[in-house]
Biopython code that builds the backbone (N, CA, C, O; Angstrom):
import numpy as np
from Bio.PDB.StructureBuilder import StructureBuilder

atoms = [
    (1, "MET", "N", (-8.765, 356.110, 67.830)),
    (1, "MET", "CA", (-9.954, 355.405, 68.242)),
    (1, "MET", "C", (-9.629, 353.915, 68.392)),
    (1, "MET", "O", (-9.129, 353.296, 67.453)),
    (2, "THR", "N", (-9.901, 353.356, 69.526)),
    (2, "THR", "CA", (-9.651, 351.951, 69.791)),
    (2, "THR", "C", (-10.865, 351.142, 69.357)),
    (2, "THR", "O", (-12.007, 351.500, 69.646)),
    (3, "SER", "N", (-10.597, 350.042, 68.657)),
    (3, "SER", "CA", (-11.697, 349.196, 68.209)),
    (3, "SER", "C", (-11.672, 347.878, 68.973)),
    (3, "SER", "O", (-10.751, 347.605, 69.743)),
    (4, "ASP", "N", (-12.695, 347.073, 68.745)),
    (4, "ASP", "CA", (-12.773, 345.771, 69.394)),
    (4, "ASP", "C", (-11.933, 344.726, 68.676)),
    (4, "ASP", "O", (-11.661, 343.664, 69.238)),
    (5, "CYS", "N", (-11.520, 345.004, 67.453)),
    (5, "CYS", "CA", (-10.730, 344.036, 66.713)),
    (5, "CYS", "C", (-9.239, 344.377, 66.805)),
    (5, "CYS", "O", (-8.858, 345.505, 67.120)),
    (6, "TRP", "N", (-8.434, 343.399, 66.530)),
    (6, "TRP", "CA", (-6.983, 343.577, 66.497)),
    (6, "TRP", "C", (-6.546, 343.689, 65.045)),
    (6, "TRP", "O", (-7.128, 343.056, 64.165)),
    (7, "LEU", "N", (-5.529, 344.490, 64.800)),
    (7, "LEU", "CA", (-5.004, 344.670, 63.451)),
    (7, "LEU", "C", (-3.551, 344.228, 63.392)),
    (7, "LEU", "O", (-2.760, 344.521, 64.289)),
    (8, "VAL", "N", (-3.213, 343.524, 62.331)),
    (8, "VAL", "CA", (-1.819, 343.245, 62.003)),
    (8, "VAL", "C", (-1.495, 344.221, 60.885)),
    (8, "VAL", "O", (-2.205, 344.269, 59.880)),
    (9, "TYR", "N", (-0.436, 344.997, 61.047)),
    (9, "TYR", "CA", (-0.121, 346.035, 60.079)),
    (9, "TYR", "C", (1.297, 345.886, 59.560)),
    (9, "TYR", "O", (2.167, 345.313, 60.216)),
    (10, "LEU", "N", (1.506, 346.419, 58.362)),
    (10, "LEU", "CA", (2.812, 346.381, 57.726)),
    (10, "LEU", "C", (3.188, 347.799, 57.332)),
    (10, "LEU", "O", (2.462, 348.467, 56.595)),
    (11, "LEU", "N", (4.328, 348.248, 57.831)),
    (11, "LEU", "CA", (4.831, 349.585, 57.542)),
    (11, "LEU", "C", (6.022, 349.500, 56.605)),
    (11, "LEU", "O", (6.754, 348.510, 56.601)),
    (12, "GLU", "N", (6.210, 350.553, 55.803)),
    (12, "GLU", "CA", (7.448, 350.703, 55.052)),
    (12, "GLU", "C", (8.198, 351.874, 55.657)),
    (12, "GLU", "O", (7.659, 352.973, 55.784)),
    (13, "CYS", "N", (9.439, 351.630, 56.028)),
    (13, "CYS", "CA", (10.281, 352.655, 56.631)),
    (13, "CYS", "C", (10.962, 353.481, 55.542)),
    (13, "CYS", "O", (10.971, 353.090, 54.375)),
    (14, "ALA", "N", (11.529, 354.619, 55.928)),
    (14, "ALA", "CA", (12.188, 355.519, 54.987)),
    (14, "ALA", "C", (13.346, 354.853, 54.254)),
    (14, "ALA", "O", (13.663, 355.228, 53.125)),
    (15, "ASP", "N", (13.983, 353.861, 54.889)),
    (15, "ASP", "CA", (15.107, 353.170, 54.243)),
    (15, "ASP", "C", (14.656, 351.987, 53.386)),
    (15, "ASP", "O", (15.489, 351.235, 52.878)),
    (16, "GLY", "N", (13.336, 351.819, 53.222)),
    (16, "GLY", "CA", (12.806, 350.769, 52.374)),
    (16, "GLY", "C", (12.546, 349.447, 53.080)),
    (16, "GLY", "O", (12.012, 348.520, 52.470)),
    (17, "THR", "N", (12.912, 349.339, 54.357)),
    (17, "THR", "CA", (12.662, 348.101, 55.084)),
    (17, "THR", "C", (11.200, 348.042, 55.525)),
    (17, "THR", "O", (10.499, 349.054, 55.535)),
    (18, "LEU", "N", (10.758, 346.846, 55.887)),
    (18, "LEU", "CA", (9.388, 346.635, 56.322)),
    (18, "LEU", "C", (9.363, 346.355, 57.823)),
    (18, "LEU", "O", (10.303, 345.789, 58.380)),
    (19, "TYR", "N", (8.268, 346.765, 58.466)),
    (19, "TYR", "CA", (8.048, 346.496, 59.884)),
    (19, "TYR", "C", (6.629, 345.980, 60.043)),
    (19, "TYR", "O", (5.687, 346.576, 59.522)),
    (20, "CYS", "N", (6.473, 344.883, 60.755)),
    (20, "CYS", "CA", (5.153, 344.291, 60.997)),
    (20, "CYS", "C", (4.851, 344.355, 62.480)),
    (20, "CYS", "O", (5.727, 344.100, 63.306)),
    (21, "GLY", "N", (3.611, 344.697, 62.824)),
    (21, "GLY", "CA", (3.216, 344.782, 64.224)),
    (21, "GLY", "C", (1.733, 344.520, 64.402)),
    (21, "GLY", "O", (1.002, 344.274, 63.442)),
    (22, "VAL", "N", (1.307, 344.578, 65.663)),
    (22, "VAL", "CA", (-0.082, 344.304, 66.049)),
    (22, "VAL", "C", (-0.577, 345.459, 66.917)),
    (22, "VAL", "O", (0.159, 345.953, 67.772)),
    (23, "THR", "N", (-1.812, 345.886, 66.702)),
    (23, "THR", "CA", (-2.384, 346.971, 67.501)),
    (23, "THR", "C", (-3.905, 346.905, 67.472)),
    (23, "THR", "O", (-4.497, 346.177, 66.675)),
    (24, "ARG", "N", (-4.518, 347.672, 68.350)),
    (24, "ARG", "CA", (-5.973, 347.877, 68.302)),
    (24, "ARG", "C", (-6.295, 349.280, 67.799)),
    (24, "ARG", "O", (-7.444, 349.562, 67.459)),
    (25, "ASP", "N", (-5.298, 350.164, 67.746)),
    (25, "ASP", "CA", (-5.511, 351.556, 67.342)),
    (25, "ASP", "C", (-4.414, 351.947, 66.359)),
    (25, "ASP", "O", (-3.335, 352.375, 66.771)),
    (26, "ILE", "N", (-4.678, 351.805, 65.079)),
    (26, "ILE", "CA", (-3.652, 352.003, 64.051)),
    (26, "ILE", "C", (-3.191, 353.459, 63.956)),
    (26, "ILE", "O", (-2.010, 353.714, 63.717)),
    (27, "GLU", "N", (-4.098, 354.410, 64.138)),
    (27, "GLU", "CA", (-3.696, 355.816, 64.046)),
    (27, "GLU", "C", (-2.710, 356.175, 65.160)),
    (27, "GLU", "O", (-1.701, 356.836, 64.916)),
    (28, "ARG", "N", (-3.012, 355.737, 66.379)),
    (28, "ARG", "CA", (-2.112, 355.999, 67.511)),
    (28, "ARG", "C", (-0.767, 355.326, 67.296)),
    (28, "ARG", "O", (0.282, 355.924, 67.536)),
    (29, "ARG", "N", (-0.802, 354.075, 66.844)),
    (29, "ARG", "CA", (0.441, 353.331, 66.672)),
    (29, "ARG", "C", (1.310, 353.939, 65.573)),
    (29, "ARG", "O", (2.531, 354.000, 65.722)),
    (30, "LEU", "N", (0.719, 354.381, 64.494)),
    (30, "LEU", "CA", (1.469, 355.026, 63.418)),
    (30, "LEU", "C", (2.091, 356.331, 63.907)),
    (30, "LEU", "O", (3.233, 356.643, 63.569)),
    (31, "ALA", "N", (1.338, 357.094, 64.705)),
    (31, "ALA", "CA", (1.886, 358.329, 65.289)),
    (31, "ALA", "C", (3.057, 358.014, 66.215)),
    (31, "ALA", "O", (4.032, 358.765, 66.249)),
    (32, "GLN", "N", (2.978, 356.924, 66.959)),
    (32, "GLN", "CA", (4.096, 356.524, 67.826)),
    (32, "GLN", "C", (5.323, 356.162, 66.996)),
    (32, "GLN", "O", (6.433, 356.593, 67.307)),
    (33, "HIS", "N", (5.129, 355.382, 65.956)),
    (33, "HIS", "CA", (6.256, 354.980, 65.115)),
    (33, "HIS", "C", (6.914, 356.181, 64.440)),
    (33, "HIS", "O", (8.119, 356.171, 64.189)),
    (34, "ASN", "N", (6.130, 357.211, 64.147)),
    (34, "ASN", "CA", (6.679, 358.401, 63.489)),
    (34, "ASN", "C", (7.159, 359.467, 64.466)),
    (34, "ASN", "O", (7.622, 360.524, 64.036)),
    (35, "GLY", "N", (7.059, 359.215, 65.768)),
    (35, "GLY", "CA", (7.589, 360.130, 66.766)),
    (35, "GLY", "C", (6.657, 361.225, 67.216)),
    (35, "GLY", "O", (7.060, 362.080, 68.005)),
    (36, "ALA", "N", (5.419, 361.231, 66.743)),
    (36, "ALA", "CA", (4.461, 362.258, 67.154)),
    (36, "ALA", "C", (3.928, 362.004, 68.560)),
    (36, "ALA", "O", (3.504, 362.939, 69.240)),
    (37, "LEU", "N", (3.945, 360.759, 68.996)),
    (37, "LEU", "CA", (3.525, 360.368, 70.341)),
    (37, "LEU", "C", (4.624, 359.510, 70.959)),
    (37, "LEU", "O", (5.382, 358.868, 70.232)),
    (38, "PRO", "N", (4.722, 359.488, 72.277)),
    (38, "PRO", "CA", (5.708, 358.613, 72.920)),
    (38, "PRO", "C", (5.405, 357.144, 72.629)),
    (38, "PRO", "O", (4.248, 356.748, 72.491)),
    (39, "GLY", "N", (6.450, 356.362, 72.539)),
    (39, "GLY", "CA", (6.294, 354.935, 72.257)),
    (39, "GLY", "C", (6.804, 354.614, 70.876)),
    (39, "GLY", "O", (7.594, 355.364, 70.302)),
    (40, "GLY", "N", (6.363, 353.530, 70.359)),
    (40, "GLY", "CA", (6.841, 353.104, 69.047)),
    (40, "GLY", "C", (8.011, 352.155, 69.204)),
    (40, "GLY", "O", (8.632, 352.081, 70.264)),
    (41, "ALA", "N", (8.299, 351.443, 68.153)),
    (41, "ALA", "CA", (9.358, 350.445, 68.193)),
    (41, "ALA", "C", (10.732, 351.084, 68.024)),
    (41, "ALA", "O", (10.891, 352.054, 67.283)),
    (42, "ARG", "N", (11.698, 350.540, 68.705)),
    (42, "ARG", "CA", (13.077, 351.003, 68.557)),
    (42, "ARG", "C", (13.522, 350.878, 67.107)),
    (42, "ARG", "O", (14.268, 351.721, 66.609)),
    (43, "TYR", "N", (13.060, 349.820, 66.424)),
    (43, "TYR", "CA", (13.442, 349.589, 65.034)),
    (43, "TYR", "C", (13.070, 350.765, 64.140)),
    (43, "TYR", "O", (13.846, 351.144, 63.264)),
    (44, "THR", "N", (11.891, 351.348, 64.351)),
    (44, "THR", "CA", (11.436, 352.412, 63.452)),
    (44, "THR", "C", (11.982, 353.790, 63.818)),
    (44, "THR", "O", (11.894, 354.714, 63.010)),
    (45, "ARG", "N", (12.541, 353.947, 65.013)),
    (45, "ARG", "CA", (13.026, 355.271, 65.437)),
    (45, "ARG", "C", (14.072, 355.849, 64.503)),
    (45, "ARG", "O", (14.041, 357.044, 64.210)),
    (46, "GLY", "N", (14.980, 355.041, 64.037)),
    (46, "GLY", "CA", (16.024, 355.530, 63.142)),
    (46, "GLY", "C", (15.678, 355.414, 61.678)),
    (46, "GLY", "O", (16.521, 355.665, 60.817)),
    (47, "ARG", "N", (14.441, 355.033, 61.382)),
    (47, "ARG", "CA", (14.037, 354.797, 59.998)),
    (47, "ARG", "C", (12.791, 355.604, 59.628)),
    (47, "ARG", "O", (12.016, 355.194, 58.764)),
    (48, "ARG", "N", (12.606, 356.730, 60.270)),
    (48, "ARG", "CA", (11.433, 357.573, 60.026)),
    (48, "ARG", "C", (11.641, 358.424, 58.793)),
    (48, "ARG", "O", (12.779, 358.715, 58.426)),
    (49, "PRO", "N", (10.567, 358.823, 58.153)),
    (49, "PRO", "CA", (9.179, 358.505, 58.464)),
    (49, "PRO", "C", (8.805, 357.108, 57.960)),
    (49, "PRO", "O", (9.429, 356.556, 57.054)),
    (50, "VAL", "N", (7.777, 356.573, 58.580)),
    (50, "VAL", "CA", (7.222, 355.291, 58.142)),
    (50, "VAL", "C", (5.820, 355.543, 57.622)),
    (50, "VAL", "O", (5.159, 356.494, 58.040)),
    (51, "HIS", "N", (5.366, 354.696, 56.714)),
    (51, "HIS", "CA", (3.976, 354.818, 56.259)),
    (51, "HIS", "C", (3.348, 353.437, 56.176)),
    (51, "HIS", "O", (4.024, 352.433, 55.955)),
    (52, "LEU", "N", (2.061, 353.418, 56.355)),
    (52, "LEU", "CA", (1.287, 352.193, 56.386)),
    (52, "LEU", "C", (1.124, 351.647, 54.976)),
    (52, "LEU", "O", (0.644, 352.344, 54.082)),
    (53, "LEU", "N", (1.531, 350.381, 54.783)),
    (53, "LEU", "CA", (1.316, 349.724, 53.498)),
    (53, "LEU", "C", (-0.034, 349.021, 53.470)),
    (53, "LEU", "O", (-0.807, 349.176, 52.524)),
    (54, "THR", "N", (-0.309, 348.249, 54.511)),
    (54, "THR", "CA", (-1.558, 347.503, 54.571)),
    (54, "THR", "C", (-1.797, 347.011, 55.987)),
    (54, "THR", "O", (-0.896, 347.035, 56.826)),
    (55, "SER", "N", (-3.008, 346.570, 56.240)),
    (55, "SER", "CA", (-3.335, 345.973, 57.532)),
    (55, "SER", "C", (-4.437, 344.949, 57.329)),
    (55, "SER", "O", (-5.135, 344.952, 56.315)),
    (56, "ARG", "N", (-4.576, 344.083, 58.302)),
    (56, "ARG", "CA", (-5.615, 343.053, 58.265)),
    (56, "ARG", "C", (-6.184, 342.895, 59.660)),
    (56, "ARG", "O", (-5.437, 342.842, 60.637)),
    (57, "SER", "N", (-7.494, 342.819, 59.758)),
    (57, "SER", "CA", (-8.127, 342.700, 61.068)),
    (57, "SER", "C", (-8.236, 341.236, 61.482)),
    (57, "SER", "O", (-8.367, 340.338, 60.651)),
    (58, "CYS", "N", (-8.179, 341.030, 62.785)),
    (58, "CYS", "CA", (-8.338, 339.715, 63.398)),
    (58, "CYS", "C", (-9.314, 339.868, 64.555)),
    (58, "CYS", "O", (-9.420, 340.942, 65.147)),
    (59, "SER", "N", (-10.017, 338.806, 64.870)),
    (59, "SER", "CA", (-11.052, 338.885, 65.899)),
    (59, "SER", "C", (-10.499, 338.882, 67.317)),
    (59, "SER", "O", (-11.157, 339.365, 68.238)),
    (60, "CYS", "N", (-9.282, 338.337, 67.506)),
    (60, "CYS", "CA", (-8.723, 338.299, 68.851)),
    (60, "CYS", "C", (-7.206, 338.475, 68.798)),
    (60, "CYS", "O", (-6.587, 338.329, 67.745)),
    (61, "LYS", "N", (-6.633, 338.785, 69.928)),
    (61, "LYS", "CA", (-5.202, 339.051, 69.997)),
    (61, "LYS", "C", (-4.381, 337.834, 69.603)),
    (61, "LYS", "O", (-3.380, 337.973, 68.900)),
    (62, "SER", "N", (-4.775, 336.658, 70.035)),
    (62, "SER", "CA", (-3.983, 335.471, 69.714)),
    (62, "SER", "C", (-3.956, 335.204, 68.209)),
    (62, "SER", "O", (-2.920, 334.804, 67.677)),
    (63, "ASP", "N", (-5.075, 335.419, 67.517)),
    (63, "ASP", "CA", (-5.082, 335.271, 66.060)),
    (63, "ASP", "C", (-4.165, 336.304, 65.409)),
    (63, "ASP", "O", (-3.446, 335.990, 64.461)),
    (64, "ALA", "N", (-4.193, 337.539, 65.919)),
    (64, "ALA", "CA", (-3.341, 338.595, 65.376)),
    (64, "ALA", "C", (-1.866, 338.270, 65.579)),
    (64, "ALA", "O", (-1.059, 338.476, 64.673)),
    (65, "LEU", "N", (-1.509, 337.770, 66.747)),
    (65, "LEU", "CA", (-0.108, 337.431, 67.005)),
    (65, "LEU", "C", (0.354, 336.270, 66.127)),
    (65, "LEU", "O", (1.493, 336.263, 65.661)),
    (66, "ARG", "N", (-0.517, 335.291, 65.899)),
    (66, "ARG", "CA", (-0.168, 334.181, 65.003)),
    (66, "ARG", "C", (0.039, 334.681, 63.576)),
    (66, "ARG", "O", (0.970, 334.256, 62.891)),
    (67, "LEU", "N", (-0.834, 335.588, 63.132)),
    (67, "LEU", "CA", (-0.704, 336.143, 61.790)),
    (67, "LEU", "C", (0.580, 336.968, 61.674)),
    (67, "LEU", "O", (1.277, 336.893, 60.663)),
    (68, "GLU", "N", (0.887, 337.747, 62.697)),
    (68, "GLU", "CA", (2.124, 338.534, 62.688)),
    (68, "GLU", "C", (3.340, 337.626, 62.522)),
    (68, "GLU", "O", (4.230, 337.929, 61.726)),
    (69, "ILE", "N", (3.390, 336.533, 63.250)),
    (69, "ILE", "CA", (4.509, 335.593, 63.144)),
    (69, "ILE", "C", (4.577, 334.996, 61.740)),
    (69, "ILE", "O", (5.661, 334.840, 61.177)),
    (70, "ALA", "N", (3.420, 334.666, 61.182)),
    (70, "ALA", "CA", (3.390, 334.108, 59.827)),
    (70, "ALA", "C", (3.901, 335.112, 58.803)),
    (70, "ALA", "O", (4.649, 334.746, 57.896)),
    (71, "VAL", "N", (3.501, 336.381, 58.939)),
    (71, "VAL", "CA", (3.965, 337.422, 58.017)),
    (71, "VAL", "C", (5.471, 337.586, 58.134)),
    (71, "VAL", "O", (6.170, 337.664, 57.123)),
    (72, "LYS", "N", (5.973, 337.639, 59.359)),
    (72, "LYS", "CA", (7.406, 337.821, 59.571)),
    (72, "LYS", "C", (8.225, 336.662, 59.011)),
    (72, "LYS", "O", (9.407, 336.825, 58.709)),
    (73, "GLY", "N", (7.604, 335.493, 58.872)),
    (73, "GLY", "CA", (8.296, 334.335, 58.331)),
    (73, "GLY", "C", (8.365, 334.294, 56.812)),
    (73, "GLY", "O", (9.054, 333.447, 56.242)),
    (74, "LYS", "N", (7.665, 335.192, 56.163)),
    (74, "LYS", "CA", (7.636, 335.225, 54.696)),
    (74, "LYS", "C", (8.774, 336.095, 54.164)),
    (74, "LYS", "O", (9.233, 337.010, 54.846)),
    (75, "PRO", "N", (9.229, 335.803, 52.936)),
    (75, "PRO", "CA", (10.213, 336.694, 52.318)),
    (75, "PRO", "C", (9.582, 338.051, 52.020)),
    (75, "PRO", "O", (8.363, 338.160, 51.891)),
    (76, "ARG", "N", (10.403, 339.065, 51.913)),
    (76, "ARG", "CA", (9.944, 340.443, 51.721)),
    (76, "ARG", "C", (8.904, 340.565, 50.611)),
    (76, "ARG", "O", (7.860, 341.185, 50.811)),
    (77, "HIS", "N", (9.174, 339.990, 49.458)),
    (77, "HIS", "CA", (8.276, 340.157, 48.317)),
    (77, "HIS", "C", (6.906, 339.515, 48.531)),
    (77, "HIS", "O", (5.965, 339.833, 47.805)),
    (78, "ALA", "N", (6.776, 338.631, 49.500)),
    (78, "ALA", "CA", (5.512, 337.933, 49.720)),
    (78, "ALA", "C", (4.709, 338.479, 50.900)),
    (78, "ALA", "O", (3.559, 338.082, 51.089)),
    (79, "LYS", "N", (5.281, 339.369, 51.690)),
    (79, "LYS", "CA", (4.619, 339.814, 52.922)),
    (79, "LYS", "C", (3.293, 340.538, 52.668)),
    (79, "LYS", "O", (2.295, 340.235, 53.321)),
    (80, "ILE", "N", (3.272, 341.474, 51.745)),
    (80, "ILE", "CA", (2.053, 342.251, 51.499)),
    (80, "ILE", "C", (0.943, 341.348, 50.971)),
    (80, "ILE", "O", (-0.183, 341.386, 51.468)),
    (81, "ALA", "N", (1.259, 340.541, 49.971)),
    (81, "ALA", "CA", (0.250, 339.652, 49.401)),
    (81, "ALA", "C", (-0.255, 338.667, 50.446)),
    (81, "ALA", "O", (-1.455, 338.398, 50.510)),
    (82, "PHE", "N", (0.637, 338.129, 51.262)),
    (82, "PHE", "CA", (0.222, 337.178, 52.285)),
    (82, "PHE", "C", (-0.684, 337.843, 53.309)),
    (82, "PHE", "O", (-1.689, 337.262, 53.720)),
    (83, "LEU", "N", (-0.338, 339.058, 53.723)),
    (83, "LEU", "CA", (-1.156, 339.745, 54.721)),
    (83, "LEU", "C", (-2.538, 340.058, 54.163)),
    (83, "LEU", "O", (-3.532, 339.970, 54.884)),
    (84, "LEU", "N", (-2.610, 340.418, 52.901)),
    (84, "LEU", "CA", (-3.908, 340.742, 52.285)),
    (84, "LEU", "C", (-4.725, 339.494, 51.958)),
    (84, "LEU", "O", (-5.936, 339.470, 52.175)),
    (85, "ASP", "N", (-4.067, 338.465, 51.441)),
    (85, "ASP", "CA", (-4.797, 337.321, 50.892)),
    (85, "ASP", "C", (-4.554, 336.008, 51.609)),
    (85, "ASP", "O", (-5.345, 335.075, 51.471)),
    (86, "GLY", "N", (-3.477, 335.917, 52.370)),
    (86, "GLY", "CA", (-3.063, 334.633, 52.930)),
    (86, "GLY", "C", (-4.013, 334.111, 53.987)),
    (86, "GLY", "O", (-4.671, 334.872, 54.696)),
    (87, "GLU", "N", (-4.065, 332.829, 54.069)),
    (87, "GLU", "CA", (-4.848, 332.163, 55.093)),
    (87, "GLU", "C", (-3.936, 331.836, 56.260)),
    (87, "GLU", "O", (-2.769, 331.500, 56.060)),
    (88, "GLN", "N", (-4.446, 331.929, 57.453)),
    (88, "GLN", "CA", (-3.685, 331.554, 58.631)),
    (88, "GLN", "C", (-3.617, 330.035, 58.699)),
    (88, "GLN", "O", (-4.612, 329.346, 58.475)),
    (89, "LYS", "N", (-2.436, 329.527, 59.010)),
    (89, "LYS", "CA", (-2.253, 328.072, 59.138)),
    (89, "LYS", "C", (-1.615, 327.768, 60.443)),
    (89, "LYS", "O", (-1.371, 326.602, 60.754)),
]
sb = StructureBuilder()
sb.init_structure("model")
sb.init_model(0)
sb.init_chain("A")
sb.init_seg("    ")
for serial, (resi, resn, name, xyz) in enumerate(atoms, 1):
    if name == "N":
        sb.init_residue(resn, " ", resi, " ")
    sb.init_atom(name, np.array(xyz, "f"), 0.0, 1.0, " ", f" {name:<3s}", serial, name[0])
structure = sb.get_structure()
């Protein structure tokens, strides 16, 4: 189901690495990353299965992309907390 809001999501891959992305339909995107639907990131193809750790909604795509960049700039141990609680700067 596609919503009007954008989501920034954080996945944990089978090898323990993290993947951050942006979508409007989290169920479809998770299915793509896990190979159930065509698409998905090249990064997650060799690291399946992946599971959703957390996500955060944003009102527009540009806010979501800024948040994604901010999350990717954080060290691993801070990504989840920042995505859940962090303020966009």
